[in-house]
All heavy atoms as a GROMACS GRO file, in nm:
protein
  536
    1MET      N    1   0.150  -0.204  -0.070
    1MET     CA    2   0.217  -0.108   0.019
    1MET      C    3   0.210  -0.173   0.155
    1MET      O    4   0.110  -0.219   0.201
    1MET     CB    5   0.137   0.024   0.014
    1MET     CG    6   0.200   0.117   0.114
    1MET     SD    7   0.140   0.288   0.104
    1MET     CE    8   0.010   0.296  -0.018
    2VAL      N    9   0.328  -0.168   0.227
    2VAL     CA   10   0.335  -0.219   0.362
    2VAL      C   11   0.337  -0.099   0.461
    2VAL      O   12   0.411  -0.002   0.446
    2VAL     CB   13   0.466  -0.300   0.378
    2VAL    CG1   14   0.487  -0.349   0.519
    2VAL    CG2   15   0.466  -0.414   0.286
    3LYS      N   16   0.246  -0.108   0.562
    3LYS     CA   17   0.242   0.001   0.661
    3LYS      C   18   0.294  -0.057   0.793
    3LYS      O   19   0.267  -0.168   0.830
    3LYS     CB   20   0.098   0.051   0.683
    3LYS     CG   21   0.040   0.119   0.563
    3LYS     CD   22  -0.100   0.169   0.596
    3LYS     CE   23  -0.158   0.242   0.475
    3LYS     NZ   24  -0.298   0.287   0.501
    4THR      N   25   0.367   0.028   0.863
    4THR     CA   26   0.419  -0.006   0.996
    4THR      C   27   0.388   0.114   1.087
    4THR      O   28   0.414   0.226   1.068
    4THR     CB   29   0.570  -0.026   0.997
    4THR    OG1   30   0.602  -0.122   0.890
    4THR    CG2   31   0.627  -0.065   1.121
    5LEU      N   32   0.328   0.075   1.208
    5LEU     CA   33   0.313   0.171   1.313
    5LEU      C   34   0.432   0.163   1.402
    5LEU      O   35   0.470   0.057   1.445
    5LEU     CB   36   0.184   0.133   1.398
    5LEU     CG   37   0.167   0.218   1.525
    5LEU    CD1   38   0.152   0.365   1.502
    5LEU    CD2   39   0.055   0.160   1.604
    6GLU      N   40   0.504   0.278   1.419
    6GLU     CA   41   0.614   0.290   1.504
    6GLU      C   42   0.582   0.368   1.631
    6GLU      O   43   0.531   0.486   1.619
    6GLU     CB   44   0.737   0.352   1.436
    6GLU     CG   45   0.797   0.268   1.323
    6GLU     CD   46   0.920   0.327   1.269
    6GLU    OE1   47   0.947   0.443   1.292
    6GLU    OE2   48   0.987   0.250   1.199
    7MET      N   49   0.599   0.316   1.748
    7MET     CA   50   0.574   0.385   1.866
    7MET      C   51   0.712   0.405   1.946
    7MET      O   52   0.774   0.305   1.978
    7MET     CB   53   0.482   0.306   1.958
    7MET     CG   54   0.343   0.288   1.894
    7MET     SD   55   0.232   0.178   1.996
    7MET     CE   56   0.302   0.019   1.954
    8GLU      N   57   0.742   0.533   1.962
    8GLU     CA   58   0.873   0.562   2.026
    8GLU      C   59   0.855   0.600   2.174
    8GLU      O   60   0.772   0.674   2.213
    8GLU     CB   61   0.934   0.678   1.949
    8GLU     CG   62   1.070   0.717   1.990
    8GLU     CD   63   1.131   0.826   1.908
    8GLU    OE1   64   1.110   0.828   1.785
    8GLU    OE2   65   1.200   0.908   1.970
    9PHE      N   66   0.941   0.534   2.259
    9PHE     CA   67   0.941   0.555   2.400
    9PHE      C   68   1.080   0.592   2.449
    9PHE      O   69   1.177   0.572   2.382
    9PHE     CB   70   0.903   0.427   2.477
    9PHE     CG   71   0.764   0.381   2.443
    9PHE    CD1   72   0.740   0.296   2.332
    9PHE    CD2   73   0.651   0.410   2.522
    9PHE    CE1   74   0.617   0.246   2.303
    9PHE    CE2   75   0.522   0.358   2.488
    9PHE     CZ   76   0.512   0.283   2.382
   10ARG      N   77   1.088   0.648   2.574
   10ARG     CA   78   1.212   0.655   2.643
   10ARG      C   79   1.208   0.562   2.766
   10ARG      O   80   1.103   0.538   2.828
   10ARG     CB   81   1.230   0.796   2.699
   10ARG     CG   82   1.246   0.898   2.599
   10ARG     CD   83   1.376   0.985   2.619
   10ARG     NE   84   1.370   1.096   2.526
   10ARG     CZ   85   1.388   1.094   2.391
   10ARG    NH1   86   1.411   0.978   2.339
   10ARG    NH2   87   1.385   1.197   2.321
   11ASN      N   88   1.324   0.499   2.793
   11ASN     CA   89   1.325   0.412   2.906
   11ASN      C   90   1.386   0.486   3.028
   11ASN      O   91   1.416   0.602   3.021
   11ASN     CB   92   1.400   0.277   2.871
   11ASN     CG   93   1.548   0.302   2.842
   11ASN    OD1   94   1.606   0.401   2.875
   11ASN    ND2   95   1.604   0.202   2.777
   12GLY      N   96   1.406   0.415   3.137
   12GLY     CA   97   1.457   0.473   3.264
   12GLY      C   98   1.590   0.540   3.255
   12GLY      O   99   1.618   0.629   3.338
   13THR      N  100   1.670   0.498   3.159
   13THR     CA  101   1.803   0.564   3.143
   13THR      C  102   1.803   0.674   3.030
   13THR      O  103   1.910   0.728   3.002
   13THR     CB  104   1.918   0.466   3.120
   13THR    OG1  105   1.880   0.397   2.991
   13THR    CG2  106   1.927   0.363   3.232
   14GLY      N  107   1.687   0.700   2.978
   14GLY     CA  108   1.676   0.804   2.877
   14GLY      C  109   1.699   0.762   2.735
   14GLY      O  110   1.698   0.843   2.644
   15LYS      N  111   1.725   0.627   2.716
   15LYS     CA  112   1.748   0.575   2.581
   15LYS      C  113   1.613   0.560   2.504
   15LYS      O  114   1.509   0.546   2.568
   15LYS     CB  115   1.816   0.438   2.589
   15LYS     CG  116   1.954   0.445   2.635
   15LYS     CD  117   2.022   0.314   2.631
   15LYS     CE  118   2.171   0.334   2.678
   15LYS     NZ  119   2.245   0.202   2.664
   16THR      N  120   1.623   0.575   2.377
   16THR     CA  121   1.501   0.564   2.289
   16THR      C  122   1.477   0.415   2.259
   16THR      O  123   1.569   0.341   2.222
   16THR     CB  124   1.526   0.641   2.157
   16THR    OG1  125   1.548   0.783   2.189
   16THR    CG2  126   1.401   0.632   2.066
   17VAL      N  127   1.349   0.379   2.268
   17VAL     CA  128   1.306   0.246   2.237
   17VAL      C  129   1.188   0.255   2.135
   17VAL      O  130   1.097   0.335   2.161
   17VAL     CB  131   1.262   0.167   2.358
   17VAL    CG1  132   1.206   0.026   2.316
   17VAL    CG2  133   1.373   0.153   2.460
   18VAL      N  134   1.190   0.184   2.014
   18VAL     CA  135   1.091   0.193   1.920
   18VAL      C  136   1.026   0.055   1.904
   18VAL      O  137   1.094  -0.048   1.888
   18VAL     CB  138   1.144   0.241   1.784
   18VAL    CG1  139   1.036   0.235   1.676
   18VAL    CG2  140   1.206   0.376   1.792
   19LEU      N  141   0.900   0.049   1.924
   19LEU     CA  142   0.816  -0.073   1.907
   19LEU      C  143   0.743  -0.059   1.772
   19LEU      O  144   0.692   0.042   1.744
   19LEU     CB  145   0.716  -0.090   2.016
   19LEU     CG  146   0.771  -0.102   2.162
   19LEU    CD1  147   0.652  -0.110   2.258
   19LEU    CD2  148   0.857  -0.224   2.173
   20ARG      N  149   0.754  -0.166   1.690
   20ARG     CA  150   0.692  -0.159   1.562
   20ARG      C  151   0.581  -0.266   1.552
   20ARG      O  152   0.595  -0.375   1.594
   20ARG     CB  153   0.800  -0.185   1.453
   20ARG     CG  154   0.898  -0.076   1.444
   20ARG     CD  155   1.011  -0.106   1.344
   20ARG     NE  156   1.101   0.012   1.338
   20ARG     CZ  157   1.207   0.016   1.412
   20ARG    NH1  158   1.236  -0.075   1.506
   20ARG    NH2  159   1.288   0.126   1.401
   21MET      N  160   0.475  -0.223   1.479
   21MET     CA  161   0.369  -0.317   1.455
   21MET      C  162   0.334  -0.312   1.307
   21MET      O  163   0.304  -0.205   1.249
   21MET     CB  164   0.243  -0.269   1.535
   21MET     CG  165   0.122  -0.376   1.522
   21MET     SD  166  -0.021  -0.321   1.621
   21MET     CE  167  -0.079  -0.196   1.517
   22LEU      N  168   0.341  -0.426   1.245
   22LEU     CA  169   0.306  -0.427   1.095
   22LEU      C  170   0.158  -0.422   1.069
   22LEU      O  171   0.080  -0.473   1.150
   22LEU     CB  172   0.361  -0.556   1.038
   22LEU     CG  173   0.512  -0.568   1.023
   22LEU    CD1  174   0.548  -0.706   0.976
   22LEU    CD2  175   0.569  -0.461   0.938
   23GLU      N  176   0.119  -0.352   0.968
   23GLU     CA  177  -0.014  -0.346   0.917
   23GLU      C  178  -0.121  -0.306   1.021
   23GLU      O  179  -0.212  -0.376   1.056
   23GLU     CB  180  -0.053  -0.479   0.853
   23GLU     CG  181   0.029  -0.516   0.731
   23GLU     CD  182   0.018  -0.410   0.619
   23GLU    OE1  183  -0.082  -0.349   0.602
   23GLU    OE2  184   0.122  -0.400   0.546
   24PRO      N  185  -0.099  -0.186   1.080
   24PRO     CA  186  -0.213  -0.134   1.167
   24PRO      C  187  -0.339  -0.108   1.094
   24PRO      O  188  -0.340  -0.098   0.966
   24PRO     CB  189  -0.154  -0.004   1.220
   24PRO     CG  190  -0.063   0.043   1.112
   24PRO     CD  191  -0.002  -0.084   1.061
   25LYS      N  192  -0.454  -0.112   1.161
   25LYS     CA  193  -0.579  -0.094   1.084
   25LYS      C  194  -0.576   0.042   1.024
   25LYS      O  195  -0.509   0.136   1.061
   25LYS     CB  196  -0.694  -0.102   1.179
   25LYS     CG  197  -0.707   0.004   1.292
   25LYS     CD  198  -0.831  -0.021   1.372
   25LYS     CE  199  -0.846   0.092   1.476
   25LYS     NZ  200  -0.969   0.081   1.555
   26ASP      N  201  -0.645   0.052   0.904
   26ASP     CA  202  -0.636   0.173   0.824
   26ASP      C  203  -0.690   0.302   0.892
   26ASP      O  204  -0.637   0.404   0.866
   26ASP     CB  205  -0.717   0.145   0.691
   26ASP     CG  206  -0.645   0.054   0.598
   26ASP    OD1  207  -0.522   0.048   0.603
   26ASP    OD2  208  -0.710  -0.016   0.517
   27ASN      N  209  -0.790   0.284   0.974
   27ASN     CA  210  -0.848   0.408   1.028
   27ASN      C  211  -0.805   0.427   1.170
   27ASN      O  212  -0.872   0.494   1.249
   27ASN     CB  213  -1.003   0.397   1.018
   27ASN     CG  214  -1.059   0.277   1.090
   27ASN    OD1  215  -0.979   0.184   1.131
   27ASN    ND2  216  -1.190   0.270   1.101
   28ILE      N  217  -0.689   0.385   1.212
   28ILE     CA  218  -0.638   0.401   1.352
   28ILE      C  219  -0.619   0.557   1.374
   28ILE      O  220  -0.576   0.627   1.279
   28ILE     CB  221  -0.514   0.325   1.374
   28ILE    CG1  222  -0.477   0.319   1.527
   28ILE    CG2  223  -0.393   0.378   1.297
   28ILE    CD1  224  -0.377   0.216   1.560
   29THR      N  225  -0.651   0.600   1.495
   29THR     CA  226  -0.646   0.739   1.532
   29THR      C  227  -0.523   0.762   1.624
   29THR      O  228  -0.483   0.666   1.695
   29THR     CB  229  -0.768   0.797   1.591
   29THR    OG1  230  -0.784   0.730   1.728
   29THR    CG2  231  -0.891   0.768   1.508
   30LEU      N  232  -0.482   0.882   1.632
   30LEU     CA  233  -0.378   0.923   1.728
   30LEU      C  234  -0.420   0.895   1.870
   30LEU      O  235  -0.347   0.853   1.953
   30LEU     CB  236  -0.341   1.068   1.708
   30LEU     CG  237  -0.222   1.124   1.799
   30LEU    CD1  238  -0.102   1.039   1.790
   30LEU    CD2  239  -0.194   1.264   1.766
   31ALA      N  240  -0.545   0.928   1.897
   31ALA     CA  241  -0.605   0.900   2.034
   31ALA      C  242  -0.587   0.754   2.070
   31ALA      O  243  -0.552   0.719   2.183
   31ALA     CB  244  -0.740   0.950   2.039
   32GLU      N  245  -0.622   0.662   1.974
   32GLU     CA  246  -0.614   0.521   2.008
   32GLU      C  247  -0.470   0.478   2.029
   32GLU      O  248  -0.443   0.401   2.124
   32GLU     CB  249  -0.672   0.439   1.891
   32GLU     CG  250  -0.819   0.451   1.873
   32GLU     CD  251  -0.869   0.390   1.749
   32GLU    OE1  252  -0.808   0.406   1.639
   32GLU    OE2  253  -0.981   0.329   1.751
   33VAL      N  254  -0.379   0.531   1.953
   33VAL     CA  255  -0.234   0.493   1.974
   33VAL      C  256  -0.187   0.554   2.106
   33VAL      O  257  -0.110   0.484   2.180
   33VAL     CB  258  -0.151   0.544   1.854
   33VAL    CG1  259  -0.005   0.525   1.877
   33VAL    CG2  260  -0.194   0.483   1.722
   34ASN      N  261  -0.231   0.675   2.146
   34ASN     CA  262  -0.188   0.728   2.270
   34ASN      C  263  -0.234   0.644   2.385
   34ASN      O  264  -0.160   0.624   2.482
   34ASN     CB  265  -0.238   0.873   2.281
   34ASN     CG  266  -0.151   0.970   2.204
   34ASN    OD1  267  -0.040   0.948   2.170
   34ASN    ND2  268  -0.217   1.078   2.162
   35VAL      N  269  -0.350   0.595   2.377
   35VAL     CA  270  -0.407   0.506   2.488
   35VAL      C  271  -0.328   0.377   2.496
   35VAL      O  272  -0.281   0.338   2.611
   35VAL     CB  273  -0.560   0.471   2.460
   35VAL    CG1  274  -0.600   0.360   2.556
   35VAL    CG2  275  -0.641   0.591   2.482
   36VAL      N  276  -0.290   0.318   2.382
   36VAL     CA  277  -0.208   0.201   2.386
   36VAL      C  278  -0.072   0.228   2.444
   36VAL      O  279  -0.018   0.150   2.528
   36VAL     CB  280  -0.192   0.138   2.241
   36VAL    CG1  281  -0.089   0.032   2.236
   36VAL    CG2  282  -0.325   0.092   2.194
   37MET      N  283  -0.011   0.339   2.403
   37MET     CA  284   0.124   0.374   2.456
   37MET      C  285   0.125   0.394   2.608
   37MET      O  286   0.208   0.353   2.673
   37MET     CB  287   0.184   0.493   2.382
   37MET     CG  288   0.213   0.463   2.232
   37MET     SD  289   0.268   0.609   2.137
   37MET     CE  290   0.434   0.617   2.192
   38GLN      N  291   0.015   0.463   2.656
   38GLN     CA  292   0.007   0.488   2.797
   38GLN      C  293  -0.016   0.355   2.872
   38GLN      O  294   0.041   0.336   2.982
   38GLN     CB  295  -0.102   0.588   2.829
   38GLN     CG  296  -0.062   0.730   2.791
   38GLN     CD  297   0.070   0.781   2.857
   38GLN    OE1  298   0.096   0.755   2.974
   38GLN    NE2  299   0.155   0.831   2.775
   39ASN      N  300  -0.091   0.267   2.810
   39ASN     CA  301  -0.116   0.132   2.873
   39ASN      C  302   0.015   0.053   2.890
   39ASN      O  303   0.041  -0.018   2.986
   39ASN     CB  304  -0.220   0.056   2.803
   39ASN     CG  305  -0.361   0.092   2.839
   39ASN    OD1  306  -0.389   0.146   2.950
   39ASN    ND2  307  -0.456   0.073   2.746
   40ILE      N  308   0.095   0.056   2.779
   40ILE     CA  309   0.218  -0.006   2.782
   40ILE      C  310   0.308   0.041   2.895
   40ILE      O  311   0.371  -0.035   2.969
   40ILE     CB  312   0.294   0.007   2.645
   40ILE    CG1  313   0.219  -0.074   2.538
   40ILE    CG2  314   0.444  -0.025   2.650
   40ILE    CD1  315   0.262  -0.048   2.391
   41ILE      N  316   0.314   0.173   2.920
   41ILE     CA  317   0.393   0.230   3.031
   41ILE      C  318   0.328   0.199   3.162
   41ILE      O  319   0.399   0.142   3.248
   41ILE     CB  320   0.402   0.388   3.010
   41ILE    CG1  321   0.482   0.411   2.885
   41ILE    CG2  322   0.461   0.448   3.135
   41ILE    CD1  323   0.486   0.560   2.842
   42THR      N  324   0.200   0.218   3.179
   42THR     CA  325   0.128   0.203   3.306
   42THR      C  326   0.138   0.059   3.350
   42THR      O  327   0.161   0.032   3.469
   42THR     CB  328  -0.015   0.254   3.297
   42THR    OG1  329  -0.016   0.386   3.257
   42THR    CG2  330  -0.087   0.238   3.426
   43LYS      N  331   0.116  -0.035   3.256
   43LYS     CA  332   0.106  -0.173   3.296
   43LYS      C  333   0.246  -0.242   3.287
   43LYS      O  334   0.262  -0.357   3.319
   43LYS     CB  335   0.011  -0.252   3.205
   43LYS     CG  336  -0.125  -0.198   3.230
   43LYS     CD  337  -0.235  -0.274   3.141
   43LYS     CE  338  -0.367  -0.216   3.169
   43LYS     NZ  339  -0.478  -0.293   3.100
   44ASN      N  340   0.352  -0.167   3.256
   44ASN     CA  341   0.494  -0.210   3.254
   44ASN      C  342   0.497  -0.341   3.166
   44ASN      O  343   0.553  -0.445   3.207
   44ASN     CB  344   0.542  -0.231   3.389
   44ASN     CG  345   0.696  -0.237   3.388
   44ASN    OD1  346   0.751  -0.178   3.301
   44ASN    ND2  347   0.749  -0.296   3.488
   45ILE      N  348   0.440  -0.335   3.046
   45ILE     CA  349   0.430  -0.448   2.954
   45ILE      C  350   0.569  -0.494   2.908
   45ILE      O  351   0.594  -0.612   2.896
   45ILE     CB  352   0.332  -0.430   2.844
   45ILE    CG1  353   0.193  -0.410   2.902
   45ILE    CG2  354   0.334  -0.532   2.736
   45ILE    CD1  355   0.083  -0.366   2.802
   46PHE      N  356   0.649  -0.400   2.869
   46PHE     CA  357   0.786  -0.430   2.820
   46PHE      C  358   0.893  -0.374   2.909
   46PHE      O  359   0.879  -0.262   2.969
   46PHE     CB  360   0.799  -0.372   2.677
   46PHE     CG  361   0.704  -0.422   2.577
   46PHE    CD1  362   0.588  -0.347   2.536
   46PHE    CD2  363   0.726  -0.547   2.516
   46PHE    CE1  364   0.504  -0.398   2.444
   46PHE    CE2  365   0.637  -0.598   2.425
   46PHE     CZ  366   0.527  -0.523   2.386
   47SER      N  367   1.001  -0.441   2.914
   47SER     CA  368   1.117  -0.393   2.993
   47SER      C  369   1.234  -0.405   2.896
   47SER      O  370   1.242  -0.495   2.816
   47SER     CB  371   1.142  -0.481   3.118
   47SER     OG  372   1.252  -0.435   3.185
   48THR      N  373   1.333  -0.314   2.906
   48THR     CA  374   1.448  -0.319   2.831
   48THR      C  375   1.570  -0.346   2.920
   48THR      O  376   1.556  -0.339   3.040
   48THR     CB  377   1.470  -0.185   2.754
   48THR    OG1  378   1.510  -0.091   2.844
   48THR    CG2  379   1.348  -0.141   2.682
   49THR      N  380   1.678  -0.376   2.858
   49THR     CA  381   1.802  -0.403   2.933
   49THR      C  382   1.849  -0.272   3.008
   49THR      O  383   1.921  -0.282   3.102
   49THR     CB  384   1.918  -0.457   2.852
   49THR    OG1  385   1.938  -0.365   2.742
   49THR    CG2  386   1.883  -0.594   2.794
   50SER      N  387   1.802  -0.161   2.961
   50SER     CA  388   1.830  -0.034   3.027
   50SER      C  389   1.725   0.025   3.111
   50SER      O  390   1.724   0.142   3.147
   50SER     CB  391   1.868   0.066   2.916
   50SER     OG  392   1.977   0.023   2.841
   51GLY      N  393   1.622  -0.058   3.142
   51GLY     CA  394   1.514  -0.012   3.227
   51GLY      C  395   1.379  -0.012   3.165
   51GLY      O  396   1.360  -0.037   3.050
   52ASP      N  397   1.279   0.013   3.248
   52ASP     CA  398   1.142   0.014   3.203
   52ASP      C  399   1.107   0.132   3.116
   52ASP      O  400   1.178   0.239   3.121
   52ASP     CB  401   1.048   0.020   3.321
   52ASP     CG  402   1.059  -0.100   3.417
   52ASP    OD1  403   1.096  -0.205   3.368
   52ASP    OD2  404   1.026  -0.084   3.531
   53LEU      N  405   1.005   0.118   3.031
   53LEU     CA  406   0.962   0.228   2.951
   53LEU      C  407   0.888   0.329   3.039
   53LEU      O  408   0.797   0.292   3.116
   53LEU     CB  409   0.868   0.182   2.836
   53LEU     CG  410   0.930   0.076   2.743
   53LEU    CD1  411   0.828   0.035   2.636
   53LEU    CD2  412   1.060   0.127   2.678
   54VAL      N  413   0.925   0.457   3.035
   54VAL     CA  414   0.876   0.558   3.129
   54VAL      C  415   0.809   0.678   3.052
   54VAL      O  416   0.734   0.756   3.125
   54VAL     CB  417   0.980   0.605   3.224
   54VAL    CG1  418   1.030   0.496   3.309
   54VAL    CG2  419   1.097   0.676   3.142
   55GLN      N  420   0.824   0.694   2.926
   55GLN     CA  421   0.767   0.810   2.856
   55GLN      C  422   0.732   0.771   2.716
   55GLN      O  423   0.819   0.715   2.639
   55GLN     CB  424   0.864   0.927   2.852
   55GLN     CG  425   0.814   1.047   2.787
   55GLN     CD  426   0.928   1.161   2.781
   55GLN    OE1  427   1.039   1.133   2.807
   55GLN    NE2  428   0.888   1.272   2.731
   56ALA      N  429   0.616   0.818   2.667
   56ALA     CA  430   0.574   0.799   2.524
   56ALA      C  431   0.631   0.930   2.460
   56ALA      O  432   0.605   1.041   2.508
   56ALA     CB  433   0.418   0.792   2.518
   57VAL      N  434   0.700   0.910   2.349
   57VAL     CA  435   0.760   1.026   2.281
   57VAL      C  436   0.678   1.064   2.158
   57VAL      O  437   0.637   1.172   2.147
   57VAL     CB  438   0.910   0.993   2.240
   57VAL    CG1  439   0.972   1.106   2.170
   57VAL    CG2  440   0.989   0.961   2.368
   58GLU      N  441   0.660   0.967   2.063
   58GLU     CA  442   0.584   0.997   1.946
   58GLU      C  443   0.545   0.865   1.879
   58GLU      O  444   0.596   0.757   1.911
   58GLU     CB  445   0.655   1.085   1.843
   58GLU     CG  446   0.773   1.018   1.782
   58GLU     CD  447   0.839   1.112   1.676
   58GLU    OE1  448   0.765   1.195   1.615
   58GLU    OE2  449   0.960   1.094   1.650
   59ALA      N  450   0.451   0.876   1.786
   59ALA     CA  451   0.408   0.763   1.707
   59ALA      C  452   0.392   0.806   1.564
   59ALA      O  453   0.367   0.929   1.534
   59ALA     CB  454   0.272   0.713   1.759
   60ARG      N  455   0.420   0.716   1.474
   60ARG     CA  456   0.409   0.747   1.333
   60ARG      C  457   0.375   0.622   1.246
   60ARG      O  458   0.404   0.508   1.300
   60ARG     CB  459   0.548   0.812   1.282
   60ARG     CG  460   0.662   0.720   1.301
   60ARG     CD  461   0.788   0.800   1.279
   60ARG     NE  462   0.908   0.722   1.335
   60ARG     CZ  463   0.950   0.743   1.459
   60ARG    NH1  464   0.895   0.834   1.545
   60ARG    NH2  465   1.051   0.669   1.502
   61ILE      N  466   0.313   0.650   1.134
   61ILE     CA  467   0.288   0.531   1.044
   61ILE      C  468   0.378   0.552   0.925
   61ILE      O  469   0.379   0.662   0.860
   61ILE     CB  470   0.143   0.528   1.004
   61ILE    CG1  471   0.057   0.489   1.125
   61ILE    CG2  472   0.122   0.424   0.889
   61ILE    CD1  473  -0.092   0.477   1.099
   62ILE      N  474   0.452   0.447   0.890
   62ILE     CA  475   0.541   0.454   0.782
   62ILE      C  476   0.488   0.362   0.672
   62ILE      O  477   0.441   0.250   0.700
   62ILE     CB  478   0.682   0.391   0.814
   62ILE    CG1  479   0.728   0.454   0.947
   62ILE    CG2  480   0.782   0.396   0.701
   62ILE    CD1  481   0.831   0.563   0.936
   63SER      N  482   0.480   0.412   0.546
   63SER     CA  483   0.435   0.338   0.432
   63SER      C  484   0.543   0.313   0.336
   63SER      O  485   0.614   0.404   0.298
   63SER     CB  486   0.311   0.413   0.361
   63SER     OG  487   0.207   0.429   0.445
   64ASN      N  488   0.562   0.185   0.301
   64ASN     CA  489   0.668   0.151   0.212
   64ASN      C  490   0.606   0.056   0.095
   64ASN      O  491   0.526  -0.027   0.125
   64ASN     CB  492   0.778   0.072   0.274
   64ASN     CG  493   0.856   0.154   0.377
   64ASN    OD1  494   0.890   0.264   0.345
   64ASN    ND2  495   0.880   0.098   0.494
   65ASP      N  496   0.653   0.085  -0.019
   65ASP     CA  497   0.616  -0.005  -0.131
   65ASP      C  498   0.716  -0.119  -0.127
   65ASP      O  499   0.831  -0.099  -0.131
   65ASP     CB  500   0.622   0.069  -0.268
   65ASP     CG  501   0.512   0.175  -0.280
   65ASP    OD1  502   0.412   0.151  -0.217
   65ASP    OD2  503   0.530   0.269  -0.352
   66ALA      N  504   0.664  -0.240  -0.115
   66ALA     CA  505   0.746  -0.356  -0.104
   66ALA      C  506   0.761  -0.424  -0.239
   66ALA      O  507   0.659  -0.436  -0.309
   66ALA     CB  508   0.698  -0.455   0.004
   67LEU      N  509   0.880  -0.457  -0.274
   67LEU     CA  510   0.904  -0.539  -0.396
   67LEU      C  511   0.924  -0.682  -0.355
   67LEU      O  512   1.012  -0.715  -0.285
   67LEU     CB  513   1.025  -0.482  -0.470
   67LEU     CG  514   1.066  -0.560  -0.600
   67LEU    CD1  515   0.958  -0.554  -0.699
   67LEU    CD2  516   1.190  -0.499  -0.650
   68VAL      N  517   0.831  -0.770  -0.399
   68VAL     CA  518   0.841  -0.912  -0.370
   68VAL      C  519   0.898  -0.991  -0.492
   68VAL      O  520   0.841  -0.978  -0.600
   68VAL     CB  521   0.708  -0.971  -0.324
   68VAL    CG1  522   0.721  -1.115  -0.297
   68VAL    CG2  523   0.654  -0.888  -0.207
   69LEU      N  524   1.006  -1.055  -0.475
   69LEU     CA  525   1.064  -1.136  -0.578
   69LEU      C  526   1.035  -1.283  -0.551
   69LEU      O  527   1.060  -1.332  -0.439
   69LEU     CB  528   1.222  -1.108  -0.581
   69LEU     CG  529   1.261  -0.965  -0.611
   69LEU    CD1  530   1.415  -0.957  -0.600
   69LEU    CD2  531   1.219  -0.914  -0.746
   70ALA      N  532   0.990  -1.353  -0.648
   70ALA     CA  533   0.959  -1.491  -0.630
   70ALA      C  534   1.048  -1.582  -0.711
   70ALA      O  535   1.106  -1.546  -0.806
   70ALA     CB  536   0.815  -1.520  -0.672
   0.00000   0.00000   0.00000
């Protein structure tokens, strides 16, 4: 099973930006993710062509069963 942490933000023009991280640690908490999202905004770590990230919207973990063909 492949897990992906998706962190959704709004940028300065109101567009949605989703940052994805593969295989987050199993016991990650919402509080930990919220701290990371706020740090991304406060420290202006990422910029988009439509402006800086200004608001944390939501976070979710997606689990997918991957089929690997060799």
